[in-house]
C-alpha positions as CSV (number, residue, x, y, z in Angstrom):
1,M,0.0,0.0,0.0
2,A,1.4,3.4,-0.9
3,L,0.7,6.1,1.5
4,D,-1.0,9.0,0.0
5,E,-0.9,12.7,1.2
6,K,-3.6,13.6,3.5
7,E,-3.9,9.9,4.7
8,R,-4.6,9.7,8.3
9,I,-3.5,7.0,10.8
10,V,-4.3,6.3,14.3
11,I,-1.4,5.9,16.9
12,P,-2.0,4.8,20.4
13,D,0.2,6.7,23.1
14,E,1.9,4.9,26.0
15,N,-1.5,5.1,27.9
16,G,-3.2,3.2,25.1
17,E,-5.2,6.2,24.1
18,E,-5.6,6.5,20.5
19,H,-4.8,9.6,18.6
20,L,-5.5,10.7,15.0
21,F,-2.6,12.1,12.9
22,E,-2.4,13.3,9.4
23,V,0.6,11.8,7.3
24,L,3.0,14.4,5.9
25,F,5.1,12.2,4.0
26,T,6.8,8.8,3.9
27,F,10.1,7.9,2.4
28,D,12.5,5.1,2.0
29,A,16.3,5.7,2.9
30,D,18.8,3.9,0.8
31,E,21.6,4.4,3.5
32,T,19.7,2.3,6.0
33,E,17.3,0.4,3.9
34,Q,14.4,1.5,6.2
35,S,11.1,3.4,5.7
36,Y,10.1,6.4,7.5
37,I,6.9,8.4,8.2
38,A,6.3,11.9,9.4
39,V,2.9,12.8,10.9
40,V,1.3,15.8,12.6
41,P,-1.7,15.5,15.1
42,V,-4.9,16.3,13.2
43,E,-6.0,18.8,15.9
44,Q,-2.9,20.8,15.4
45,K,-2.6,20.5,11.6
46,D,-3.9,24.1,10.9
47,D,-1.9,25.8,13.7
48,E,0.9,27.9,12.8
49,E,3.5,25.6,14.7
50,V,2.8,21.9,14.7
51,E,4.6,19.3,16.5
52,V,5.9,16.7,13.9
53,Y,6.3,13.1,15.0
54,A,8.5,10.8,12.8
55,F,9.0,7.0,13.0
56,R,10.6,4.2,11.3
57,Y,8.0,1.9,10.0
58,E,7.4,-1.5,8.5
59,E,4.3,-2.6,6.7
60,K,3.0,-5.9,7.9
61,E,2.9,-8.5,5.1
62,A,-0.4,-10.0,6.1
63,D,-2.5,-6.7,6.1
64,D,-1.5,-3.8,3.9
65,N,-3.2,-1.4,6.2
66,D,-1.2,-2.2,9.2
67,L,2.1,-0.6,10.3
68,S,4.4,-1.4,12.9
69,L,6.0,2.1,14.1
70,F,9.6,2.1,15.7
71,P,11.1,5.1,17.4
72,I,14.0,6.9,15.7
73,E,17.0,6.4,18.1
74,S,20.0,7.3,16.2
75,D,21.2,10.9,15.5
76,E,22.0,9.8,11.8
77,E,18.4,8.9,11.3
78,W,17.2,12.1,12.9
79,E,19.3,14.2,10.6
80,M,18.0,12.4,7.6
81,V,14.3,13.0,8.6
82,E,15.0,16.5,9.4
83,E,16.6,17.0,6.0
84,M,13.5,15.6,4.5
85,L,11.2,17.8,6.5
86,N,13.2,20.9,5.4
87,T,13.2,20.0,1.7
88,L,9.6,19.5,2.0
89,A,9.1,22.9,3.8
90,D,11.2,24.6,1.1
91,E,9.3,23.0,-1.7
92,E,5.8,24.1,-0.1
93,S,7.0,27.7,0.5
94,G,8.3,28.1,-3.0
95,Q,5.0,27.3,-4.5
């Protein structure tokens, strides 16, 4: 399943409460051979400043609509995700 722009996903927090997020973008990194996803809380998406969450993800083979999310732990991965965010922001402001 390819993730589209404006797709929304539900992510439970550490207390088991579910929150709705809008997908900003996904990308695959050649260096790490991993897939990454950046999301914002739906209730914040129209605010001037939003908190962006990023995860490494894997699609579960049995169900295309089910993703496993993993925290990004290395500085290299964070730098790569931030670079993608900056590129996306530059493209949007240039339109």
